[in-house]
DRENDRENPA-366190 format. One line per 4 residues: number of its first residue (from 0); their letters; for each residue x, z, y of N, C-alpha, C. Coordinates in steps of 0.02 Angstrom, whole numbers, plus 50000, padded with zeros to 5 digits. Layout:
<pts>
NUM> A> X:Z:Y:X:Z:Y:X:Z:Y ~ ...
</pts>
This chain:
<pts>
0> MKAN> 56060:54212:52706:56063:54242:52772:56064:54319:52767 ~ 56018:54345:52725:56014:54417:52716:56079:54444:52686 ~ 56106:54407:52636:56168:54429:52605:56225:54430:52655 ~ 56228:54378:52698:56280:54376:52749:56274:54434:52798
4> FVVF> 56211:54452:52815:56200:54507:52861:56224:54573:52831 ~ 56210:54583:52766:56231:54643:52731:56307:54647:52729 ~ 56339:54592:52714:56412:54590:52712:56441:54605:52780 ~ 56411:54576:52832:56433:54589:52901:56428:54664:52918
8> CRKY> 56372:54694:52901:56361:54765:52917:56411:54810:52880 ~ 56425:54794:52818:56473:54833:52780:56544:54825:52807 ~ 56560:54764:52828:56627:54751:52854:56640:54788:52919 ~ 56588:54790:52961:56597:54820:53027:56555:54884:53036
12> QEII> 56544:54920:52980:56500:54978:52982:56526:55032:53030 ~ 56591:55040:53034:56618:55091:53080:56602:55074:53152 ~ 56612:55012:53171:56598:54990:53239:56523:54995:53254 ~ 56482:54973:53207:56409:54975:53216:56385:55046:53223
16> FWLV> 56410:55091:53181:56389:55161:53183:56404:55191:53251 ~ 56465:55184:53274:56484:55215:53338:56450:55181:53397 ~ 56434:55117:53391:56397:55083:53443:56326:55112:53449 ~ 56294:55123:53392:56226:55152:53392:56227:55223:53419
20> IGIS> 56276:55262:53397:56281:55331:53422:56294:55331:53497 ~ 56340:55289:53519:56357:55286:53590:56298:55266:53634 ~ 56261:55216:53612:56202:55194:53651:56150:55249:53653 ~ 56139:55283:53596:56090:55337:53593:56108:55393:53641
24> LDVA> 56172:55412:53642:56195:55465:53687:56190:55444:53760 ~ 56207:55382:53774:56203:55358:53843:56131:55358:53868 ~ 56085:55336:53826:56014:55336:53845:55991:55407:53857 ~ 56010:55453:53814:55989:55523:53822:56017:55552:53887
28> FLMV> 56080:55535:53903:56109:55560:53965:56072:55533:54026 ~ 56057:55469:54025:56021:55439:54081:55952:55471:54090 ~ 55921:55493:54036:55856:55525:54040:55858:55590:54080 ~ 55914:55626:54076:55915:55695:54103:55962:55703:54162
32> KDAP> 56002:55653:54178:56056:55663:54227:56032:55683:54296 ~ 55973:55659:54316:55947:55676:54383:55890:55727:54381 ~ 55881:55758:54323:55827:55808:54316:55844:55871:54356 ~ 55794:55910:54375:55808:55975:54408:55850:56020:54363
36> LVAD> 55884:56068:54393:55924:56114:54354:55881:56148:54301 ~ 55908:56154:54242:55871:56180:54185:55897:56249:54166 ~ 55853:56299:54168:55868:56367:54143:55936:56393:54169 ~ 55983:56407:54124:56046:56439:54144:56093:56393:54183
40> EGYH> 56075:56329:54189:56114:56287:54233:56115:56316:54304 ~ 56062:56351:54321:56058:56383:54387:56109:56437:54397 ~ 56139:56462:54343:56194:56511:54348:56262:56477:54342 ~ 56266:56427:54299:56331:56394:54286:56352:56349:54344
44> LPQI> 56306:56312:54372:56325:56266:54426:56352:56301:54488 ~ 56320:56357:54512:56349:56392:54570:56420:56416:54557 ~ 56435:56437:54495:56503:56458:54480:56552:56400:54487 ~ 56532:56342:54462:56574:56283:54468:56581:56263:54541
48> SGFL> 56526:56264:54578:56529:56247:54649:56573:56296:54688 ~ 56570:56359:54668:56613:56409:54701:56686:56393:54691 ~ 56705:56376:54630:56774:56357:54618:56794:56295:54658 ~ 56748:56248:54664:56763:56187:54702:56775:56202:54776
52> SGNF> 56740:56253:54802:56747:56270:54873:56801:56322:54886 ~ 56836:56342:54833:56890:56390:54842:56870:56463:54833 ~ 56809:56476:54812:56786:56544:54799:56795:56559:54725 ~ 56843:56603:54709:56860:56615:54639:56830:56680:54612
56> ETSP> 56780:56706:54646:56745:56765:54619:56700:56744:54562 ~ 56694:56788:54512:56651:56775:54455:56580:56800:54470 ~ 56532:56757:54457:56462:56776:54469:56441:56833:54423 ~ 56406:56883:54448:56383:56939:54406:56331:56917:54355
60> NLTV> 56304:56857:54362:56254:56833:54314:56286:56800:54253 ~ 56351:56788:54255:56384:56756:54198:56403:56808:54146 ~ 56385:56795:54084:56403:56841:54030:56470:56824:53998 ~ 56497:56766:54015:56560:56742:53984:56613:56734:54038
64> LPVY> 56675:56731:54016:56730:56715:54062:56720:56644:54089 ~ 56734:56632:54152:56720:56566:54182:56772:56513:54166 ~ 56791:56508:54103:56843:56460:54082:56814:56389:54083 ~ 56756:56381:54053:56722:56315:54055:56711:56293:54127
68> HAMV> 56689:56338:54169:56673:56322:54238:56736:56301:54276 ~ 56791:56335:54262:56854:56317:54295:56878:56248:54272 ~ 56870:56233:54208:56891:56167:54183:56848:56112:54212 ~ 56782:56122:54214:56739:56071:54242:56753:56062:54317
72> AGIL> 56762:56118:54352:56777:56114:54424:56843:56078:54436 ~ 56892:56091:54393:56956:56057:54401:56951:55982:54392 ~ 56911:55960:54343:56902:55889:54332:56863:55858:54390 ~ 56810:55892:54413:56772:55866:54469:56815:55861:54532
76> KLIG> 56858:55910:54542:56902:55909:54600:56951:55850:54595 ~ 56975:55839:54535:57024:55785:54523:56995:55717:54539 ~ 56930:55707:54522:56900:55641:54532:56859:55637:54595 ~ 56858:55691:54634:56822:55691:54697:56747:55690:54689
80> AESV> 56721:55726:54640:56649:55728:54627:56623:55799:54634 ~ 56557:55807:54644:56529:55874:54651:56454:55877:54636 ~ 56422:55822:54621:56350:55822:54611:56331:55850:54543 ~ 56266:55867:54536:56241:55892:54472:56249:55839:54418
84> AEAR> 56232:55777:54433:56237:55723:54384:56310:55715:54361 ~ 56357:55721:54407:56428:55714:54389:56452:55772:54347 ~ 56428:55833:54363:56445:55891:54321:56416:55883:54251 ~ 56356:55857:54247:56326:55845:54181:56364:55791:54143
88> LITF> 56388:55741:54178:56427:55688:54146:56491:55716:54117 ~ 56526:55758:54155:56588:55788:54130:56573:55830:54068 ~ 56519:55869:54070:56500:55909:54012:56485:55864:53952 ~ 56449:55810:53964:56432:55763:53911:56495:55734:53879
92> LGSA> 56542:55712:53920:56603:55682:53894:56644:55734:53855 ~ 56646:55795:53880:56680:55848:53843:56645:55864:53777 ~ 56579:55862:53778:56540:55875:53717:56553:55822:53664 ~ 56567:55761:53686:56580:55707:53638:56639:55723:53593
96> VSIW> 56684:55766:53616:56741:55787:53575:56716:55822:53512 ~ 56662:55861:53519:56636:55896:53460:56612:55846:53407 ~ 56583:55791:53430:56559:55740:53383:56617:55708:53346 ~ 56670:55692:53382:56728:55661:53351:56761:55706:53300
100> FFYL> 56769:55770:53317:56803:55815:53270:56758:55833:53211 ~ 56692:55835:53222:56648:55843:53165:56656:55784:53118 ~ 56660:55725:53146:56669:55664:53105:56735:55669:53066 ~ 56788:55693:53097:56852:55700:53061:56846:55749:53004
104> IVRR> 56808:55803:53014:56799:55853:52962:56763:55823:52902 ~ 56706:55790:52915:56668:55763:52858:56702:55703:52827 ~ 56742:55667:52866:56780:55612:52836:56832:55639:52787 ~ 56858:55698:52801:56905:55730:52756:56870:55758:52694
108> LWPD> 56812:55788:52704:56777:55822:52649:56733:55776:52609 ~ 56696:55733:52643:56647:55689:52610:56654:55618:52638 ~ 56706:55582:52623:56717:55517:52655:56660:55467:52646 ~ 56625:55469:52590:56570:55421:52578:56506:55440:52616
112> QRYL> 56504:55501:52642:56443:55525:52676:56455:55538:52750 ~ 56510:55514:52777:56530:55534:52845:56481:55509:52898 ~ 56451:55451:52888:56405:55425:52940:56339:55464:52940 ~ 56312:55476:52882:56250:55514:52877:56259:55584:52906
116> RTAQ> 56312:55617:52886:56323:55686:52909:56335:55688:52985 ~ 56373:55641:53010:56387:55639:53082:56323:55626:53121 ~ 56281:55582:53096:56216:55568:53128:56173:55631:53130 ~ 56174:55670:53076:56136:55732:53075:56163:55781:53126
120> FVFL> 56228:55784:53133:56258:55828:53183:56239:55806:53253 ~ 56244:55742:53268:56230:55717:53335:56158:55732:53355 ~ 56111:55720:53309:56040:55724:53326:56007:55790:53306 ~ 56046:55838:53284:56018:55904:53270:55979:55928:53331
124> PILF> 55914:55938:53325:55872:55947:53385:55891:56005:53431 ~ 55915:56061:53403:55932:56117:53446:56000:56107:53479 ~ 56038:56058:53456:56104:56043:53486:56101:55983:53533 ~ 56063:55933:53515:56063:55869:53551:56054:55876:53627
128> PMHF> 56004:55912:53652:55996:55916:53725:56053:55953:53760 ~ 56088:55996:53723:56141:56036:53754:56202:55994:53773 ~ 56209:55936:53742:56266:55893:53757:56266:55870:53830 ~ 56209:55870:53862:56202:55839:53927:56187:55889:53983
132> LIYT> 56187:55953:53967:56171:56004:54017:56232:56046:54033 ~ 56231:56077:54092:56288:56116:54115:56286:56185:54082 ~ 56306:56186:54019:56308:56246:53977:56377:56250:53944 ~ 56395:56310:53925:56460:56320:53893:56459:56304:53818
136> DTWA> 56401:56300:53788:56395:56301:53715:56430:56242:53681 ~ 56420:56181:53705:56446:56124:53669:56522:56118:53676 ~ 56549:56138:53733:56622:56138:53740:56653:56190:53694 ~ 56622:56249:53692:56647:56301:53647:56642:56279:53574
140> LAFV> 56586:56247:53557:56577:56220:53489:56631:56168:53474 ~ 56647:56127:53523:56699:56076:53513:56765:56108:53493 ~ 56784:56162:53527:56848:56194:53511:56845:56230:53444 ~ 56787:56256:53424:56781:56285:53357:56791:56231:53304
144> LIAL> 56762:56172:53315:56769:56117:53267:56841:56090:53267 ~ 56873:56088:53325:56944:56069:53326:56985:56118:53285 ~ 56971:56182:53294:57007:56234:53256:56994:56226:53181 ~ 56932:56213:53162:56916:56205:53092:56951:56143:53062
148> ERAL> 56950:56088:53099:56983:56027:53074:57058:56038:53067 ~ 57088:56072:53114:57160:56085:53110:57176:56133:53053 ~ 57130:56180:53039:57140:56226:52983:57137:56188:52916 ~ 57088:56142:52910:57083:56103:52849:57143:56057:52841
152> ANRP> 57176:56040:52896:57237:56000:52894:57299:56045:52885 ~ 57287:56111:52877:57341:56159:52867:57389:56162:52926 ~ 57360:56166:52986:57398:56174:53048:57375:56238:53082 ~ 57398:56296:53057:57371:56361:53080:57382:56375:53154
156> WQSA> 57441:56359:53181:57452:56374:53251:57410:56330:53296 ~ 57402:56267:53279:57358:56223:53317:57285:56247:53312 ~ 57266:56268:53252:57199:56293:53242:57187:56356:53284 ~ 57235:56401:53284:57228:56463:53322:57225:56449:53397
160> AAVA> 57264:56400:53420:57262:56383:53492:57193:56357:53511 ~ 57163:56315:53469:57096:56288:53484:57043:56342:53482 ~ 57044:56385:53432:56993:56437:53428:57002:56489:53483 ~ 57064:56498:53507:57075:56543:53563:57038:56519:53625
164> VAVL> 57039:56454:53637:57002:56425:53693:56926:56435:53683 ~ 56903:56426:53621:56833:56437:53606:56812:56509:53620 ~ 56855:56557:53605:56841:56628:53619:56842:56641:53693 ~ 56888:56609:53729:56890:56618:53801:56826:56592:53834
168> MRQP> 56799:56538:53806:56737:56509:53834:56676:56550:53817 ~ 56673:56575:53755:56617:56616:53732:56645:56670:53686 ~ 56646:56731:53711:56679:56785:53675:56653:56796:53604 ~ 56588:56787:53589:56565:56797:53520:56597:56749:53470
172> NLVW> 56631:56697:53493:56664:56651:53447:56723:56683:53411 ~ 56738:56745:53426:56791:56780:53390:56778:56781:53315 ~ 56715:56785:53295:56699:56788:53224:56722:56724:53189 ~ 56721:56667:53225:56742:56604:53193:56818:56601:53187
176> AGMI> 56853:56636:53230:56925:56643:53221:56939:56679:53155 ~ 56900:56731:53141:56908:56767:53079:56892:56724:53019 ~ 56839:56685:53023:56821:56642:52967:56874:56589:52954 ~ 56900:56559:53007:56950:56507:53000:57014:56535:52970
180> WVLL> 57032:56596:52990:57091:56628:52960:57081:56637:52884 ~ 57022:56659:52864:57008:56667:52792:57016:56601:52756 ~ 56990:56546:52785:56996:56481:52754:57070:56460:52746 ~ 57110:56480:52795:57181:56462:52792:57219:56499:52738
184> VWQP> 57203:56562:52726:57242:56603:52679:57211:56605:52610 ~ 57149:56582:52603:57115:56586:52538:57152:56545:52485 ~ 57166:56577:52428:57199:56544:52373:57156:56547:52311 ~ 57155:56493:52271:57116:56494:52209:57141:56550:52162
188> GPFR> 57096:56574:52120:57116:56625:52072:57102:56695:52096 ~ 57135:56744:52068:57123:56815:52086:57145:56830:52157 ~ 57120:56886:52182:57135:56905:52252:57209:56916:52263 ~ 57245:56937:52212:57317:56951:52222:57355:56888:52241
192> ATWQ> 57329:56829:52221:57362:56767:52242:57354:56757:52317 ~ 57295:56772:52344:57284:56767:52416:57326:56819:52453 ~ 57329:56880:52426:57368:56933:52458:57442:56915:52460 ~ 57467:56886:52405:57537:56865:52404:57550:56810:52454
196> FIKD> 57502:56764:52461:57509:56709:52510:57511:56737:52581 ~ 57469:56786:52595:57468:56817:52662:57536:56849:52676 ~ 57564:56885:52627:57628:56918:52637:57685:56868:52646 ~ 57683:56815:52607:57737:56766:52609:57736:56723:52672
200> RWHQ> 57676:56710:52698:57671:56663:52754:57635:56694:52813 ~ 57643:56758:52823:57607:56793:52876:57624:56766:52945 ~ 57687:56746:52955:57708:56722:53020:57679:56653:53036 ~ 57659:56616:52984:57630:56550:52995:57554:56551:53000
204> TTLP> 57522:56592:52958:57449:56591:52954:57415:56650:52986 ~ 57446:56709:52983:57413:56770:53007:57433:56788:53077 ~ 57496:56779:53094:57520:56800:53160:57480:56768:53218 ~ 57468:56702:53218:57432:56674:53276:57362:56702:53284
208> FALI> 57328:56717:53229:57261:56745:53233:57263:56820:53250 ~ 57316:56854:53228:57325:56924:53247:57334:56930:53322 ~ 57369:56882:53353:57378:56883:53425:57310:56875:53460 ~ 57267:56832:53432:57200:56823:53462:57160:56888:53457
212> FGTF> 57160:56919:53399:57121:56981:53390:57149:57037:53432 ~ 57215:57041:53436:57245:57093:53477:57229:57085:53551 ~ 57233:57024:53575:57216:57010:53645:57143:57026:53659 ~ 57100:57007:53611:57028:57020:53620:57014:57095:53622
216> CGFF> 57048:57133:53581:57039:57206:53582:57057:57234:53651 ~ 57111:57209:53680:57130:57230:53747:57077:57212:53798 ~ 57050:57152:53793:56996:57131:53837:56935:57175:53829 ~ 56918:57190:53767:56858:57231:53753:56865:57300:53785
220> VINR> 56924:57330:53780:56935:57397:53808:56932:57395:53884 ~ 56966:57347:53913:56968:57342:53986:56900:57325:54014 ~ 56865:57279:53981:56800:57256:54005:56743:57303:53986 ~ 56757:57348:53939:56707:57395:53913:56647:57358:53882
224> GIAV> 56663:57309:53843:56611:57270:53809:56631:57197:53803 ~ 56588:57158:53772:56601:57087:53763:56577:57046:53823 ~ 56516:57061:53846:56488:57023:53902:56524:57039:53967 ~ 56537:56988:54007:56571:56997:54070:56522:57022:54124
228> GDKH> 56466:56988:54130:56413:57008:54177:56348:57019:54141 ~ 56299:57046:54177:56233:57060:54147:56240:57099:54082 ~ 56284:57149:54083:56302:57185:54022:56245:57223:53990 ~ 56202:57252:54032:56149:57293:54004:56098:57253:53964
232> QHEI> 56097:57187:53973:56052:57144:53934:56087:57111:53874 ~ 56151:57122:53868:56189:57089:53814:56235:57139:53778 ~ 56208:57197:53763:56246:57247:53725:56240:57232:53650 ~ 56298:57230:53618:56300:57216:53547:56266:57274:53509
236> GLNP> 56224:57256:53461:56189:57307:53422:56169:57279:53354 ~ 56110:57300:53331:56085:57276:53267:56015:57249:53279 ~ 56005:57185:53269:55942:57152:53285:55920:57107:53227 ~ 55888:57136:53175:55867:57096:53118:55819:57039:53136
240> ANLW> 55783:57047:53191:55736:56994:53212:55773:56928:53224 ~ 55835:56932:53246:55874:56871:53256:55887:56835:53190 ~ 55897:56873:53136:55906:56843:53071:55843:56807:53048 ~ 55786:56839:53059:55723:56808:53038:55710:56744:53077
244> FFGL> 55724:56744:53141:55713:56684:53181:55763:56630:53160 ~ 55823:56650:53143:55873:56603:53116:55846:56571:53052 ~ 55817:56611:53008:55789:56585:52946:55732:56537:52960 ~ 55690:56552:53009:55635:56509:53028:55661:56441:53052
248> CFFI> 55712:56443:53095:55741:56380:53120:55774:56341:53064 ~ 55808:56376:53019:55841:56342:52964:55790:56308:52919 ~ 55735:56341:52907:55682:56311:52866:55656:56246:52897 ~ 55647:56247:52963:55620:56189:52997:55668:56130:52996
252> FFLP> 55732:56143:53009:55780:56088:53018:55820:56072:52955 ~ 55817:56115:52905:55852:56102:52842:55804:56106:52784 ~ 55746:56079:52793:55694:56083:52741:55717:56054:52674 ~ 55751:55996:52672:55774:55970:52607:55822:56019:52573
256> TCFG> 55867:56050:52611:55914:56097:52582:55876:56158:52554 ~ 55828:56183:52591:55789:56241:52569:55754:56227:52503 ~ 55716:56172:52501:55677:56157:52441:55723:56137:52383 ~ 55774:56098:52397:55820:56079:52343:55856:56138:52314
260> TLTR> 55881:56182:52356:55918:56241:52334:55873:56288:52295 ~ 55814:56303:52323:55770:56350:52290:55741:56322:52225 ~ 55731:56257:52222:55708:56226:52160:55760:56234:52105 ~ 55823:56224:52122:55876:56231:52073:55884:56303:52049
264> HWKH> 55871:56351:52092:55879:56421:52073:55816:56453:52046 ~ 55759:56419:52054:55696:56450:52037:55690:56470:51963 ~ 55715:56427:51919:55709:56442:51847:55747:56505:51827 ~ 55799:56522:51867:55836:56583:51854:55806:56643:51889
268> LRHH> 55767:56630:51941:55742:56685:51982:55670:56705:51967 ~ 55630:56658:51941:55558:56670:51938:55539:56727:51892 ~ 55579:56740:51839:55561:56794:51792:55604:56857:51804 ~ 55642:56857:51858:55687:56913:51871:55652:56964:51915
272> IFTT> 55655:57027:51895:55622:57081:51932:55648:57087:52003 ~ 55712:57070:52012:55741:57077:52079:55714:57026:52128 ~ 55687:56971:52102:55655:56921:52146:55593:56951:52178 ~ 55552:56983:52138:55491:57015:52164:55508:57072:52211
276> LGFA> 55556:57113:52190:55576:57169:52232:55606:57145:52298 ~ 55647:57092:52294:55677:57065:52355:55626:57037:52403 ~ 55576:57002:52375:55523:56975:52417:55483:57031:52450 ~ 55467:57082:52412:55428:57138:52439:55468:57176:52492
280> AGLA> 55532:57188:52477:55575:57223:52526:55584:57181:52589 ~ 55591:57115:52579:55598:57071:52636:55536:57071:52680 ~ 55477:57070:52648:55414:57071:52686:55407:57135:52725 ~ 55422:57192:52693:55417:57257:52727:55465:57260:52786
284> TFLS> 55526:57235:52775:55576:57235:52829:55555:57189:52886 ~ 55530:57131:52868:55508:57082:52918:55453:57111:52961 ~ 55402:57140:52930:55345:57167:52968:55366:57222:53016 ~ 55418:57259:52998:55439:57315:53040:55494:57297:53090
288> TYHA> 55527:57241:53081:55584:57225:53125:55576:57160:53164 ~ 55529:57117:53145:55522:57053:53179:55478:57061:53241 ~ 55509:57067:53298:55474:57074:53361:55520:57051:53417 ~ 55490:57032:53472:55529:57008:53530:55533:57064:53582
292> SHQY> 55579:57111:53571:55583:57169:53615:55625:57156:53678 ~ 55670:57107:53675:55714:57094:53732:55673:57064:53789 ~ 55685:57087:53850:55645:57064:53906:55652:56990:53919 ~ 55710:56961:53902:55719:56889:53912:55678:56849:53861
296> NQAS> 55661:56880:53805:55619:56846:53756:55544:56853:53771 ~ 55528:56889:53824:55459:56898:53844:55443:56861:53909 ~ 55493:56827:53936:55486:56794:54001:55470:56720:53993 ~ 55431:56694:54040:55417:56622:54046:55398:56590:53980
300> LWFY> 55345:56616:53949:55323:56590:53885:55304:56516:53890 ~ 55281:56495:53948:55261:56425:53957:55321:56378:53957 ~ 55380:56405:53974:55439:56362:53982:55486:56365:53923 ~ 55501:56426:53898:55549:56433:53844:55513:56427:53777
304> LRNR> 55528:56374:53741:55495:56361:53678:55508:56416:53627 ~ 55569:56442:53626:55585:56495:53578:55542:56557:53591 ~ 55532:56574:53656:55491:56632:53672:55418:56621:53654 ~ 55396:56559:53662:55327:56543:53644:55317:56551:53569
308> VLHW> 55365:56526:53529:55360:56533:53456:55362:56606:53437 ~ 55407:56644:53467:55410:56716:53454:55344:56751:53470 ~ 55315:56732:53526:55251:56761:53547:55196:56745:53496 ~ 55194:56682:53476:55142:56661:53429:55149:56697:53361
312> TTQT> 55211:56705:53338:55222:56731:53270:55227:56807:53266 ~ 55218:56841:53322:55221:56914:53320:55156:56947:53346 ~ 55104:56908:53358:55044:56935:53388:55003:56978:53341 ~ 54994:56956:53280:54953:56994:53232:54991:56999:53166
316> TLLK> 54968:57044:53123:54999:57052:53057:54991:56988:53016 ~ 54935:56954:53022:54924:56892:52985:54973:56839:53007 ~ 54982:56831:53073:55029:56781:53097:55100:56797:53077 ~ 55117:56862:53078:55184:56882:53056:55194:56867:52982
320> FLAF> 55143:56878:52942:55149:56863:52871:55158:56787:52861 ~ 55120:56747:52897:55126:56675:52891:55195:56651:52914 ~ 55225:56685:52964:55292:56667:52986:55345:56691:52937 ~ 55329:56745:52900:55378:56772:52853:55396:56723:52798
324> IPAF> 55347:56685:52774:55359:56640:52717:55415:56590:52734 ~ 55409:56550:52788:55464:56503:52803:55528:56539:52823 ~ 55523:56596:52858:55584:56632:52878:55621:56657:52816 ~ 55585:56684:52767:55616:56708:52706:55647:56651:52666
328> LGLA> 55608:56596:52659:55634:56538:52623:55694:56508:52658 ~ 55693:56509:52725:55749:56483:52763:55812:56524:52753 ~ 55805:56590:52756:55863:56633:52744:55889:56625:52673 ~ 55843:56622:52625:55864:56613:52555:55899:56546:52546
332> GFIL> 55871:56494:52578:55901:56428:52573:55971:56425:52603 ~ 55980:56461:52659:56046:56463:52691:56096:56500:52647 ~ 56076:56557:52621:56121:56599:52581:56141:56564:52516 ~ 56094:56527:52486:56107:56496:52421:56128:56423:52427
336> APVK> 56133:56397:52487:56149:56326:52496:56215:56307:52461 ~ 56216:56251:52426:56278:56230:52393:56330:56206:52443 ~ 56393:56224:52432:56447:56203:52476:56502:56171:52433 ~ 56545:56134:52465:56594:56093:52429:56647:56135:52393
340> EKRF> 56671:56188:52426:56723:56230:52397:56701:56303:52398 ~ 56728:56341:52351:56710:56411:52345:56727:56449:52409 ~ 56783:56433:52439:56804:56470:52499:56757:56458:52558 ~ 56720:56403:52556:56674:56388:52611:56615:56436:52613
344> RILI> 56605:56475:52560:56549:56522:52560:56560:56579:52610 ~ 56620:56586:52635:56632:56637:52686:56590:56623:52748 ~ 56569:56560:52757:56525:56543:52813:56461:56584:52813 ~ 56434:56599:52755:56369:56633:52750:56371:56703:52780
348> PVSL> 56413:56749:52754:56414:56816:52784:56437:56817:52857 ~ 56484:56774:52875:56507:56773:52944:56451:56750:52991 ~ 56414:56700:52970:56358:56676:53011:56306:56730:53021 ~ 56286:56762:52967:56234:56814:52971:56258:56873:53013
352> ASIV> 56321:56892:53006:56348:56947:53045:56351:56929:53119 ~ 56367:56865:53134:56373:56844:53204:56305:56843:53238 ~ 56252:56835:53200:56185:56829:53228:56150:56897:53234 ~ 56157:56939:53183:56119:57002:53181:56139:57050:53237
356> VMPL> 56199:57042:53265:56222:57088:53318:56199:57066:53387 ~ 56170:57007:53392:56150:56981:53458:56083:57011:53479 ~ 56079:57042:53537:56016:57073:53558:55962:57023:53578 ~ 55983:56966:53603:55937:56914:53626:55926:56863:53571
360> IEQR> 55863:56848:53556:55846:56796:53507:55848:56729:53542 ~ 55895:56688:53521:55903:56623:53553:55936:56575:53505 ~ 55910:56514:53501:55933:56465:53452:56004:56442:53467 ~ 56029:56452:53527:56098:56430:53542:56149:56468:53501
364> YYLV> 56132:56529:53479:56178:56567:53437:56184:56537:53367 ~ 56141:56491:53350:56141:56462:53283:56179:56395:53280 ~ 56204:56372:53337:56234:56305:53339:56296:56301:53294 ~ 56340:56350:53299:56401:56347:53259:56386:56353:53184
368> PFAI> 56346:56401:53162:56329:56403:53090:56297:56339:53065 ~ 56249:56313:53103:56216:56252:53081:56265:56193:53077 ~ 56308:56187:53128:56355:56132:53130:56404:56135:53072 ~ 56431:56193:53058:56480:56199:53003:56446:56189:52936
372> LLAF> 56385:56215:52929:56350:56204:52865:56335:56130:52855 ~ 56320:56093:52907:56310:56021:52901:56372:55987:52871 ~ 56430:56015:52886:56493:55987:52860:56508:56011:52789 ~ 56490:56073:52774:56510:56104:52711:56460:56092:52654
376> RGLE> 56396:56086:52669:56345:56087:52617:56344:56024:52575 ~ 56318:56031:52514:56304:55972:52474:56237:55942:52495 ~ 56233:55876:52497:56172:55843:52518:56122:55839:52461 ~ 56059:55833:52479:56007:55819:52431:56004:55743:52420
380> QRRI> 55950:55717:52394:55945:55645:52383:55955:55608:52450 ~ 55993:55555:52447:56013:55520:52508:55952:55495:52548 ~ 55901:55470:52512:55842:55446:52547:55807:55502:52586 ~ 55803:55560:52555:55772:55618:52589:55814:55639:52649
384> EWLN> 55880:55638:52641:55924:55657:52697:55918:55608:52755 ~ 55911:55544:52740:55902:55495:52794:55835:55505:52829 ~ 55784:55522:52790:55718:55537:52820:55724:55598:52866 ~ 55761:55648:52843:55770:55707:52885:55809:55691:52948
388> TGFY> 55857:55645:52942:55895:55623:53001:55849:55586:53050 ~ 55802:55546:53024:55753:55514:53067:55709:55565:53102 ~ 55691:55618:53066:55653:55673:53097:55693:55705:53153 ~ 55758:55717:53141:55802:55743:53193:55800:55698:53255
392> LCVA> 55807:55633:53244:55810:55585:53299:55747:55588:53341 ~ 55690:55588:53309:55626:55588:53346:55617:55653:53385 ~ 55631:55709:53353:55623:55774:53386:55673:55781:53443 ~ 55735:55758:53431:55787:55764:53482:55768:55726:53546
396> FGLQ> 55745:55665:53539:55726:55627:53599:55661:55653:53629 ~ 55616:55680:53587:55557:55712:53615:55574:55772:53658 ~ 55620:55812:53633:55642:55870:53673:55678:55847:53736 ~ 55719:55795:53730:55755:55770:53788:55707:55747:53842
400> WAIA> 55654:55712:53822:55604:55689:53870:55569:55748:53903 ~ 55551:55799:53864:55516:55857:53891:55561:55896:53940 ~ 55625:55902:53923:55672:55937:53966:55682:55898:54031 ~ 55687:55832:54025:55696:55790:54085:55636:55796:54132
404> KNLF> 55577:55805:54103:55516:55812:54143:55502:55884:54163 ~ 55548:55929:54144:55542:56001:54160:55478:56031:54131 ~ 55457:56007:54072:55397:56033:54039:55412:56098:54002 ~ 55468:56100:53968:55490:56162:53935:55563:56155:53916
408> FL> 55592:56209:53893:55661:56210:53870:55664:56250:53806 ~ 55716:56239:53769:55723:56274:53705:55732:56349:53716
</pts>
């Protein structure tokens, strides 16, 4: 009987996997569909409702172009819907596209690990609740993943078209257009091989992305910045605290990667003078730069979990030192994480650059780096990875329950 069950599961593993994922997502959606508006949903929903009623003015509270809002409003208009639950349903169904294209990416790169990796993507705790809320992030992430999948399939114009939509939805996604272009033109061997490839095939690989960058430059000049509204709170600058919080989040959610990576490198690093100097310099930098100076990071500590963590870890020198250890290990683990191909290491500097310029410390800025690293990185022991996936699942549904009860938000 047991043998027959195992054979059945292996034969229909694809169907079983997607059935489990689908049921999990449906349950999560039902948990939150009738919940009160959560955080920035209070800004996004009025914009959608305005479009539905024929008011095409952009809300001054929106920092992004209202592309997502127009698309959701168009779908709601088409099906004759307008409620919060229906808007959340449309967002959820659109977010499911990100899951499918992530699956296509890992099926191409790691066919034997596609189910484990996709499960980790689905239940990544800082991403999971966003699938069901009226936010731009998951739709924009979906288009970044579509662009990445098309790039790996060597379809540069299709890739550029997808990433252009991602940039329209969230302007900071321009950095991922740059990364995807690098992946498309990267050639093995010396740099001159890549340069020759760029010259020979510029009209196929470089031109579509040059059009994106050129258009964005025009937008930047006309708009006088990246943010559309609330500009004074979203001015691009240099914010090392965002990197430290990124490292802290990475340590929490990628613990196997951190320990596995650092264990493999430790024998080379432990006797090296630069290890000690790097740790000391990192500690000094952390103590002087890790603080929550943005006013949005000081608001509603009872509700925003990220602000609460920032508050706890910046109160005293002792608490900052205790926070430094996982933040430092997390950053080191991210930078040294093993990836499938050499060209995939471009993810590391692009991710760090995309985060350090953001004035507001918020985990939503880490969704794209975390998602792509889930696809690119080498896994640790399979049993440990499955345990970590179980941790994701428990935390994800715990957060979903808390958000549905309006107890707190990420």
